C-alpha positions in Angstrom: 21.5 5.0 0.0 22.4 1.3 -0.2 20.9 -1.8 -1.5 21.4 -4.8 1.1 22.6 -8.1 -0.8 20.3 -11.1 -0.2 19.7 -14.0 -2.8 16.6 -12.7 -3.9 14.3 -14.9 -2.2 14.0 -14.4 1.1 12.6 -11.1 2.9 15.0 -8.8 4.6 13.2 -8.9 8.3 15.4 -7.1 10.4 14.6 -3.5 10.6 18.3 -2.7 10.5 18.6 -4.2 7.0 16.0 -1.6 5.7 17.4 0.7 3.0 16.7 4.5 3.5 16.6 7.4 1.1 16.3 11.5 1.3 13.3 12.6 -0.2 11.7 15.9 -0.6 9.4 15.9 2.8 11.8 13.2 4.5 13.2 9.9 5.1 12.0 6.8 3.4 12.9 3.3 4.8 12.4 0.6 1.8 13.3 -3.3 0.9 14.7 -3.4 -2.4 15.4 -7.2 -3.7 15.5 -9.2 -6.9 16.6 -8.6 -10.2 14.6 -7.9 -13.4 11.2 -5.9 -14.4 10.7 -3.3 -11.3 7.4 -3.9 -9.4 6.4 -1.0 -6.8 4.0 -2.4 -3.9 2.2 0.2 -1.8 0.7 -0.6 1.2 -2.0 1.1 3.4 -3.0 2.9 6.8 -1.7 1.4 10.0 0.6 -1.0 8.1 4.3 -0.9 6.2 6.1 -2.7 3.7 6.2 -5.8 5.7 2.6 -6.4 4.5 4.4 -7.7 1.2 6.9 -10.0 2.8 5.1 -12.9 1.8 4.5 -11.7 -1.5 7.6 -9.7 -2.9 9.5 -12.4 -1.3 8.4 -15.2 -3.7 8.1 -12.8 -6.6 11.9 -11.4 -6.4 13.1 -14.8 -7.8 12.0 -13.3 -11.1 11.4 -9.4 -10.7 13.0 -6.6 -8.9 10.6 -5.9 -6.0 10.7 -2.5 -4.2 8.5 -2.0 -0.7 8.8 1.5 0.6 7.0 2.2 3.5 5.1 5.3 3.8 4.2 7.7 6.4 0.9 5.8 6.7 1.5 4.9 10.7 3.2 2.1 10.1 6.8 3.8 9.5 9.0 4.5 12.2 11.2 7.7 10.9 8.5 10.6 10.9 8.5 13.1 8.1 9.3 16.8 7.6 6.7 18.9 9.8 5.9 20.5 6.6 5.3 17.5 4.2 2.7 17.3 1.8 0.8 13.9 2.9 -2.1 14.8 1.3 -3.0 11.4 -1.7 -1.1 13.8 -4.3 1.7 14.6 -2.0 2.1 10.8 -1.5 1.9 9.7 -4.9 4.6 12.6 -5.7 6.5 11.1 -3.0 6.4 7.6 -4.7 7.7 9.3 -8.2 10.2 11.2 -6.1 11.3 7.6 -4.6 11.6 5.8 -8.3 13.4 8.9 -9.4 15.9 8.2 -6.2 16.4 4.7 -7.3 17.0 5.9 -11.2 13.3 3.4 -12.1 11.4 5.2 -14.7 8.5 2.4 -15.1 6.8 -0.3 -12.9 4.3 -2.7 -12.6 2.5 -0.7 -9.7 0.6 -2.9 -7.0 -1.8 -1.3 -4.3 -3.8 -2.6 -1.6 -6.0 -0.6 0.8 -5.4 2.9 1.1 -2.0 1.9 -1.1 -4.8 1.1 -3.8 -6.5 4.9 -3.8 -2.7 6.1 -3.7 -1.6 4.3 -6.6 -5.1 5.5 -8.7 -3.6 8.9 -8.2 -0.2 8.1 -8.8 -1.9 6.7 -12.2 -3.2 10.0 -13.0 -0.5 12.1 -12.1 2.6 9.9 -13.6 0.8 7.6 -16.3 4.3 7.6 -17.9 5.5 5.6 -15.1 3.2 2.6 -14.8 3.7 0.0 -17.2 0.9 -2.1 -15.4 -1.6 -1.5 -12.5 -2.5 -4.4 -9.9 -5.2 -3.1 -7.5 -6.2 -5.5 -4.4 -9.2 -4.5 -2.3 -8.8 -0.7 -2.1 -10.6 2.6 -1.7 -12.2 3.6 -5.1 -14.6 6.4 -5.9 -16.7 7.8 -3.1 -15.4 5.1 -1.0 -12.3 7.1 0.4 -12.5 6.6 3.0 -14.9 3.4 3.0 -17.3 3.6 5.7 -15.6 1.5 8.0 -12.6 3.8 8.1 -14.5 7.1 8.8 -14.0 6.6 12.7 -10.3 7.4 12.0 -10.5 10.1 9.5 -13.4 12.1 11.8 -11.3 11.3 14.7 -8.5 12.7 13.6 -9.6 16.0 13.8 -10.3 15.7 17.6 -7.2 16.1 19.5 -5.7 13.5 21.4 -7.5 10.8 19.3 -4.8 9.2 17.7 -2.7 9.4 20.9 -5.3 7.1 22.9 -6.1 4.8 20.1 -2.0 4.4 19.7 -2.1 3.6 23.3 -4.5 1.0 23.2 -2.5 -0.8 20.5 0.4 -1.6 23.2 -1.9 -4.3 24.1 -1.5 -7.6 22.1 -4.9 -8.5 22.5 -6.3 -5.2 21.6 -3.9 -5.2 18.5 -5.2 -8.6 17.4 -9.1 -7.4 17.9 -8.1 -3.9 15.2 -7.1 -6.0 12.7 -9.6 -8.5 12.5 -11.6 -6.4 10.5 -9.1 -6.1 7.9 -7.9 -10.0 7.9 -9.7 -13.3 8.0 -7.1 -14.9 9.5 -5.0 -14.6 12.6 -1.6 -12.8 11.7 1.5 -13.4 14.1 1.7 -11.0 17.3 5.3 -10.1 16.2 3.9 -8.8 12.6 1.4 -6.6 14.2 3.5 -5.4 16.9 5.8 -4.4 13.7 3.2 -2.4 12.2 1.9 -0.4 15.3 5.1 -0.3 17.8 6.5 3.5 16.2 2.6 4.7 16.3 2.4 3.9 19.6 5.6 5.4 21.1 6.5 8.1 18.5 4.6 11.4 18.2 6.1 12.2 14.9 4.5 9.3 13.5 1.1 9.7 14.9 1.4 13.5 13.5 2.0 12.3 10.2 -0.8 9.5 10.3 -3.2 12.3 11.2 -2.1 14.7 8.3 -2.5 12.0 6.2 -6.0 11.0 7.4 -7.1 14.7 7.4 -6.2 14.4 3.7 -8.8 11.6 2.6 -11.6 12.5 0.4 -13.4 10.8 -2.2 -12.4 13.9 -4.5 -8.9 12.6 -5.2 -10.2 9.0 -6.0 -13.2 10.3 -8.3 -10.7 12.8 -10.4 -8.1 9.8 -10.8 -10.9 7.8 -12.1 -11.4 10.3 -14.6 -7.8 8.8 -15.9 -8.7 5.3 -16.2 -10.1 5.5 -20.0 -6.9 6.8 -21.1 -5.0 3.9 -19.7 -4.6 1.1 -22.3 -1.7 -0.8 -20.6 -2.6 -4.1 -18.5 -4.4 -3.8 -15.4 -5.5 -6.4 -12.7 -8.1 -6.3 -10.2 -7.8 -8.8 -7.2 -10.4 -8.9 -5.0 -11.0 -10.4 -1.3 -14.6 -11.9 -1.8 -15.5 -11.8 2.0 -14.5 -8.3 2.5 -16.8 -6.5 4.6 -14.6 -3.2 4.1 -14.5 -2.9 0.6 -17.6 -3.7 -1.5 -16.9 -5.8 -4.9 -18.9 -3.6 -6.9 -16.4 -1.2 -6.8 -13.9 -3.9 -8.2 -16.3 -4.8 -10.7 -16.8 -1.2 -11.6 -12.9 -0.7 -12.1 -12.9 -3.6 -14.2 -15.3 -1.9 -16.3 -13.7 1.7 -16.6 -10.1 0.6 -17.7 -9.9 -0.5 -21.5 -7.5 -3.8 -20.6 -8.3 -5.1 -17.2 -9.4 -8.1 -15.5 -10.8 -9.3 -12.1 -9.7 -12.3 -10.2 -11.6 -13.0 -6.9 -9.7 -14.7 -4.4 -11.8 -16.5 -1.7 -11.1 -16.8 2.1 -10.3 -13.3 2.4 -10.8 -9.7 3.8 -9.2 -6.4 2.5 -5.5 -7.4 3.5 -5.3 -10.1 1.0 -1.7 -10.4 1.3 -2.0 -11.5 4.8 -4.9 -13.6 4.4 -4.3 -15.2 1.1 -0.4 -14.4 -0.2 0.2 -17.8 -2.2 -3.2 -17.2 -4.1 -2.0 -13.5 -4.9 1.7 -14.6 -5.6 0.1 -17.1 -8.2 -2.2 -14.2 -9.8 0.8 -11.3 -10.1 3.3 -14.2 -11.4 1.4 -15.2 -14.3 0.0 -11.3 -14.7 3.7 -10.1 -14.6 4.7 -12.7 -17.3 2.1 -11.7 -20.0 3.8 -9.6 -22.9 3.0 -5.9 -22.4 2.5 -4.4 -26.2 4.9 -1.6 -27.0 
């Protein structure tokens, strides 16, 4: 396990600059840049840690930014065949990741499926969460949301993910597939980086299938029962044009946490880190600078 040397401002873009850590269940790649209070960024399905490149990069000027790539389809290294890839298993994988890096407490930031994993993590490991940030994500009964159900249902059909993955070899299909998640075009090189291993590696498709089969609203609803007990600061950031995740869930989230605030971001779909990274950096920077009561 090594930590790349950076100046704390640039995103290590080359894959050979990623660090690796061996954990129960398999090996994770991650980026670890900056110094200061640690912030753990959690992405969703069909993307990887590069989702946070335009957010963690700038924030690394004042914080230590930890950005693992979880086995959700955008990863390059298949997990062990018996790895637990349910939402609870992925939350525990994050806890093991922090333990391996000897990090006790973090500000937890999650988007899309990663936001649901953060909620499960909070319920299972509340002592490790200093602050919580949820950005357009699954919550309550919307796990999965309606738009994602073809994938959780299709995961039960042999060969479905293989056919879908092969279609993503086409740049035009990739752009079309991500238009439901991003309001503004994403560079072709970034989209290719998200799905390249999925199109080539059967083990990556196996991991994604197992993760999709574990998606159930019982995980998010059970996690929600712990929200009233979490009295530390919570920030909910929501792209208001999102056709997938309803703003009603964001409004409900801030009412159930004792110390939460909602910030709406215009002109953004679900992947706010892609659509409005500068606005998200500004909101996170302000939130992270707030003093947390002992």
